C-alpha positions in Angstrom: -4.6 -10.4 37.4 -4.1 -12.8 34.4 -7.5 -11.7 33.1 -6.4 -8.0 33.2 -3.2 -8.8 31.4 -5.0 -10.7 28.7 -7.5 -7.9 28.3 -4.8 -5.3 28.0 -2.9 -7.4 25.5 -6.0 -7.8 23.4 -6.8 -4.1 23.5 -3.2 -3.1 22.5 -3.2 -5.7 19.7 -6.4 -4.4 18.3 -5.1 -0.8 18.4 -2.0 -1.9 16.6 -3.8 -3.8 13.9 -6.5 -1.2 13.3 -4.4 2.0 13.4 -0.7 1.4 13.3 -0.2 -1.3 10.7 -2.2 0.4 7.9 -0.4 3.7 8.6 3.0 2.0 8.5 2.2 0.0 5.4 0.7 3.1 3.7 3.6 5.3 4.3 6.0 2.7 2.9 4.2 2.5 -0.4 2.6 6.0 -0.3 -1.0 4.9 0.1 -3.6 6.4 2.4 -4.2 4.1 5.4 -7.8 3.7 4.4 -6.7 2.5 1.0 -4.4 0.0 2.6 -7.3 -1.3 4.8 -9.6 -1.7 1.8 -6.9 -3.4 -0.2 -6.2 -5.9 2.6 -9.9 -6.6 2.9 -10.3 -7.2 -0.8 -7.1 -9.2 -0.9 -8.3 -11.4 1.9 -11.6 -12.1 0.2 -10.0 -12.9 -3.2 -6.9 -14.9 -2.1 -7.2 -15.5 1.6 -4.1 -15.1 3.7 -1.7 -14.9 0.8 -3.8 -12.1 -0.7 -3.6 -10.1 2.5 0.2 -10.3 2.4 0.7 -9.5 -1.3 -2.1 -7.1 -2.2 -0.5 -3.8 -1.0 2.9 -4.3 -2.8 1.2 -5.6 -5.9 -1.1 -2.5 -5.9 1.9 -0.2 -5.5 3.7 -1.8 -8.4 0.5 -1.6 -10.6 0.1 2.0 -9.7 3.7 2.9 -10.6 3.6 0.9 -13.9 0.3 2.6 -14.8 1.8 6.0 -14.2 4.9 5.2 -16.2 2.9 3.8 -19.1 0.6 6.9 -18.9 3.6 9.2 -19.2 5.0 7.2 -22.1 1.8 7.3 -24.1 0.6 10.9 -23.3 3.8 12.9 -23.3 4.9 13.6 -26.9 8.1 11.8 -27.6 8.7 10.8 -24.0 11.5 8.3 -24.0 11.7 5.7 -21.2 14.4 7.8 -19.5 12.4 11.0 -19.7 9.3 9.2 -18.2 11.4 8.0 -15.3 12.9 11.5 -14.7 9.4 13.0 -14.7 8.2 10.4 -12.2 11.3 11.0 -10.0 10.8 14.8 -10.2 7.2 14.3 -9.0 8.6 12.1 -6.2 6.4 9.2 -7.3 9.3 6.7 -7.6 
């Protein structure tokens, strides 16, 4: 019986780490789950355990800063407030 419990625990743990965790993290920062999995893989290769923890939030911040700067530099006369309003209207922020 302990072997079956250990096997069930292992299977449930694998399902959670492969399917649920990327989906939950992706919905929190609005990334596709596959993107989250790739980011975590790259983060682990670059910075180990700390990279795995911080790569998804850092990527989300970088994405939002890039979009903000893009709006500031491409929209004619877009003030910081206008750029933020455009981002909010598009539900990016």
